[in-house]
Backbone bond lengths (Angstrom), bond angles and torsions (degrees), N, CA, C in turn:
res aa  C-N    CA-C-N  psi(-1)  N-CA   C-N-CA  omega(-1)  CA-C   N-CA-C  phi
1 X - - - 1.445 - - 1.524 108.85 -
2 X 1.298 116.33 136.39 1.458 120.76 -177.70 1.520 110.87 -69.19
3 X 1.288 115.00 147.73 1.455 121.67 179.59 1.526 108.33 -97.12
4 X 1.334 115.85 131.45 1.455 120.40 177.27 1.518 109.30 -92.10
5 X 1.284 116.74 132.49 1.462 121.87 177.63 1.519 106.99 -128.55
6 X 1.327 116.55 123.77 1.450 119.66 177.63 1.519 108.09 -79.80
7 X 1.299 116.69 121.49 1.463 121.12 -177.57 1.522 110.44 -79.30
8 X 1.332 115.75 140.42 1.459 121.22 177.29 1.517 109.38 -121.40
9 X 1.307 114.51 146.10 1.451 120.87 177.58 1.528 107.09 -119.44
10 X 1.320 116.48 131.74 1.462 119.76 178.47 1.526 107.98 -79.93
11 X 1.333 115.62 124.97 1.456 121.22 -179.13 1.522 108.43 -130.46
12 X 1.312 117.04 117.35 1.463 121.57 175.46 1.516 114.10 52.22
13 X 1.319 118.62 41.60 1.453 121.57 178.08 1.522 113.74 85.46
14 X 1.318 117.74 -9.57 1.471 121.26 178.64 1.509 110.17 -114.62
15 X 1.295 116.00 -174.18 1.460 120.80 178.78 1.511 109.55 -115.56
16 X 1.308 114.80 138.13 1.458 121.27 174.61 1.528 106.21 -118.85
17 X 1.295 116.84 129.06 1.460 120.35 -178.67 1.520 108.86 -77.23
18 X 1.325 115.77 129.10 1.453 121.89 178.77 1.523 109.32 -86.21
19 X 1.318 115.07 153.02 1.463 119.26 176.81 1.526 111.66 -83.59
20 X 1.321 117.18 -0.66 1.460 120.91 179.71 1.522 110.50 -88.06
21 X 1.306 114.94 142.36 1.464 122.15 177.62 1.522 107.69 -115.00
22 X 1.313 115.80 132.78 1.461 121.29 179.96 1.525 109.53 -99.14
23 X 1.321 115.05 131.43 1.460 121.34 174.52 1.518 108.23 -130.73
24 X 1.311 115.25 147.82 1.459 120.95 174.51 1.516 108.76 -88.65
25 X 1.313 115.91 132.55 1.466 121.48 176.58 1.514 108.24 -132.10
26 X 1.319 115.23 162.65 1.461 121.25 174.20 1.523 108.84 -109.63
27 X 1.313 114.12 135.87 1.457 121.22 171.89 1.513 104.51 -116.12
28 X 1.322 115.39 102.58 1.461 119.69 -169.54 1.517 107.43 66.59
29 X 1.307 116.96 -122.51 1.468 120.50 179.10 1.525 112.09 -99.85
30 X 1.330 116.16 -2.57 1.461 120.84 -178.15 1.530 110.67 -89.99
31 X 1.338 115.74 132.49 1.459 121.32 177.71 1.522 108.84 -96.62
32 X 1.342 116.61 135.35 1.457 120.77 179.67 1.520 109.59 -145.10
33 X 1.315 116.58 163.65 1.460 122.43 178.05 1.520 109.29 -102.63
34 X 1.321 115.09 141.63 1.460 120.86 178.58 1.527 107.97 -130.24
35 X 1.333 115.78 132.78 1.461 121.72 177.93 1.516 109.31 -109.94
36 X 1.334 115.02 120.10 1.463 121.15 178.78 1.526 109.86 -138.70
37 X 1.303 115.56 162.83 1.448 121.40 173.79 1.524 109.90 -67.80
38 X 1.329 115.73 152.21 1.465 121.63 -178.40 1.528 111.59 -53.56
39 X 1.319 117.58 -43.36 1.463 120.49 -177.80 1.526 112.17 -64.62
40 X 1.319 117.29 -32.55 1.471 119.17 176.95 1.523 111.01 -70.70
41 X 1.344 117.63 -37.14 1.474 119.79 175.67 1.528 109.81 -63.96
42 X 1.330 116.77 -40.09 1.465 120.37 177.90 1.525 109.75 -62.58
43 X 1.335 116.55 -43.71 1.469 120.71 178.84 1.529 111.11 -63.03
44 X 1.333 117.15 -42.66 1.472 119.97 177.95 1.522 111.19 -63.87
45 X 1.325 117.61 -39.55 1.468 120.29 176.99 1.527 110.87 -62.39
46 X 1.334 116.92 -36.97 1.469 121.23 176.73 1.529 110.51 -65.16
47 X 1.317 116.85 -42.12 1.470 120.95 178.40 1.526 109.98 -63.06
48 X 1.335 116.85 -42.69 1.470 121.72 178.16 1.530 109.84 -54.91
49 X 1.324 116.72 -46.11 1.474 120.84 -179.98 1.515 111.32 -65.98
50 X 1.333 116.59 -46.79 1.466 120.77 -177.47 1.526 112.19 -62.72
51 X 1.327 116.48 -38.51 1.461 121.11 -175.48 1.520 112.88 -91.84
52 X 1.338 116.76 -5.16 1.464 121.80 -178.62 1.530 110.93 53.88
53 X 1.331 114.15 47.24 1.463 122.11 179.48 1.525 107.80 -129.24
54 X 1.320 115.90 165.76 1.458 119.37 173.04 1.529 108.50 -88.67
55 X 1.315 115.51 160.10 1.460 120.37 175.14 1.521 110.03 -59.18
56 X 1.327 115.95 -37.81 1.464 120.56 -179.76 1.530 111.45 -64.34
57 X 1.323 117.00 -38.79 1.470 120.23 177.84 1.527 110.39 -65.40
58 X 1.319 116.53 -42.59 1.461 120.12 178.90 1.524 110.39 -63.21
59 X 1.331 116.63 -44.78 1.470 120.83 179.00 1.521 111.36 -61.47
60 X 1.314 116.52 -41.21 1.468 120.75 178.60 1.524 110.30 -64.06
61 X 1.337 116.93 -43.00 1.468 120.48 178.67 1.530 111.33 -62.13
62 X 1.331 116.23 -42.64 1.461 120.06 179.73 1.529 110.03 -63.40
63 X 1.328 117.09 -44.91 1.468 121.26 -179.99 1.527 110.72 -62.74
64 X 1.317 116.87 -40.66 1.469 121.40 178.69 1.521 110.47 -63.52
65 X 1.323 116.32 -44.84 1.463 121.02 179.18 1.531 110.89 -64.32
66 X 1.325 116.90 -40.28 1.467 121.08 177.56 1.524 110.30 -58.69
67 X 1.341 115.33 -44.84 1.461 120.15 -179.90 1.513 112.26 -63.54
68 X 1.329 115.85 -41.35 1.463 120.69 -178.73 1.528 111.39 -67.59
69 X 1.330 116.43 -33.71 1.465 120.29 -178.23 1.525 112.60 -90.23
70 X 1.331 116.56 -7.59 1.458 119.50 -177.77 1.519 112.06 67.48
71 X 1.327 116.18 31.57 1.462 121.91 -178.06 1.522 111.04 -62.93
72 X 1.320 115.25 135.47 1.452 119.91 175.29 1.530 108.35 -98.24
73 X 1.306 116.73 165.58 1.463 120.45 -178.84 1.513 109.44 99.21
74 X 1.303 115.11 173.60 1.448 120.96 -175.67 1.513 114.02 -82.26
75 X 1.329 114.64 162.55 1.459 120.87 179.74 1.528 111.28 -64.60
76 X 1.333 116.72 -38.79 1.466 120.12 -179.84 1.525 110.77 -60.35
77 X 1.304 116.20 -40.18 1.454 120.65 176.34 1.526 110.79 -61.54
78 X 1.322 116.29 -40.77 1.473 120.68 177.85 1.527 111.44 -63.52
79 X 1.334 116.91 -36.54 1.465 120.01 176.48 1.521 111.10 -62.82
80 X 1.324 115.67 -44.48 1.471 119.76 179.34 1.529 110.84 -60.74
81 X 1.328 116.02 -45.17 1.463 120.81 179.03 1.530 110.29 -62.27
82 X 1.326 117.22 -41.21 1.463 121.91 179.03 1.527 110.76 -58.57
83 X 1.331 116.57 -45.54 1.475 120.58 -178.97 1.527 110.10 -62.19
84 X 1.329 116.85 -45.26 1.465 120.28 179.75 1.526 110.52 -61.86
85 X 1.335 116.70 -48.02 1.472 120.41 179.88 1.526 111.53 -61.37
86 X 1.321 116.42 -41.22 1.467 120.76 -178.21 1.526 110.46 -59.12
87 X 1.331 116.00 -50.47 1.465 118.48 -176.15 1.522 112.51 -76.68
88 X 1.337 118.50 -26.81 1.469 119.61 172.24 1.525 109.83 -65.27
89 X 1.323 116.64 -42.55 1.461 120.78 177.36 1.529 110.61 -63.74
90 X 1.325 116.05 -41.11 1.469 121.10 178.52 1.527 110.48 -59.49
91 X 1.340 116.94 -46.80 1.465 120.75 178.79 1.522 110.96 -64.22
92 X 1.325 117.02 -38.20 1.462 120.77 177.74 1.531 110.52 -61.16
93 X 1.318 116.70 -41.77 1.468 120.42 178.44 1.524 111.40 -63.53
94 X 1.337 116.92 -39.33 1.463 121.13 177.09 1.531 110.04 -64.01
95 X 1.329 116.73 -44.13 1.462 120.90 178.91 1.517 110.99 -61.21
96 X 1.327 117.38 -42.36 1.470 120.55 177.95 1.524 111.31 -62.81
97 X 1.327 115.87 -42.51 1.468 120.06 178.73 1.521 110.54 -62.18
98 X 1.335 116.73 -40.79 1.466 120.93 178.33 1.521 111.19 -64.67
99 X 1.352 116.56 -40.07 1.460 119.86 178.19 1.523 111.16 -63.47
100 X 1.325 116.23 -42.68 1.473 120.04 179.59 1.523 109.99 -65.97
101 X 1.307 116.59 -40.10 1.464 120.77 179.02 1.521 109.99 -63.80
102 X 1.326 116.31 -43.71 1.452 121.73 178.94 1.528 110.78 -63.41
103 X 1.334 115.86 -43.05 1.468 120.59 178.90 1.516 110.57 -65.05
104 X 1.327 117.64 -40.11 1.459 121.04 178.43 1.522 110.43 -63.66
105 X 1.325 117.37 -41.21 1.465 121.02 178.52 1.518 111.02 -65.78
106 X 1.347 117.59 -38.79 1.456 121.58 177.83 1.522 110.24 -64.95
107 X 1.326 116.46 -43.74 1.475 120.52 178.97 1.510 110.93 -64.33
108 X 1.340 117.39 -39.13 1.460 121.06 179.76 1.521 109.92 -67.10
109 X 1.338 117.30 -40.71 1.470 120.87 178.68 1.527 110.48 -63.53
110 X 1.323 117.16 -41.32 1.464 121.22 177.76 1.512 110.23 -64.36
111 X 1.324 117.16 -41.23 1.466 122.27 -179.25 1.525 110.51 -63.50
112 X 1.342 115.76 -38.89 1.462 120.52 -177.16 1.519 111.95 -87.40
113 X 1.341 117.20 -2.15 1.457 120.55 178.62 1.506 112.82 77.49
114 X 1.333 117.44 23.15 1.459 121.62 178.84 1.520 107.80 -98.36
115 X 1.337 118.35 144.16 1.468 122.08 173.77 1.439 114.71 90.74
């Protein structure tokens, strides 16, 4: 289980609590730390459940895809993009299902002479 660490930033001799949470993940066999907002960790945990994968497997897949595409930028940025793409695709699938359902209802109404 990943360990949550609340990140702190030193500001003017004091400490300011950051909204970023650090978790250790594995990318392949390499262990690394990733800092993300709480809501992104929640979203990634939801993806883990939906896809029946571990966070480490998802991170490894993202890193592999980044390498294959020659993506520039940091891994954390790629994680954020992955979460956005995942849920945009999810919403698109829901919209398509709704369109098909609506079309089926329209066809059924026409067949039954309703409307």
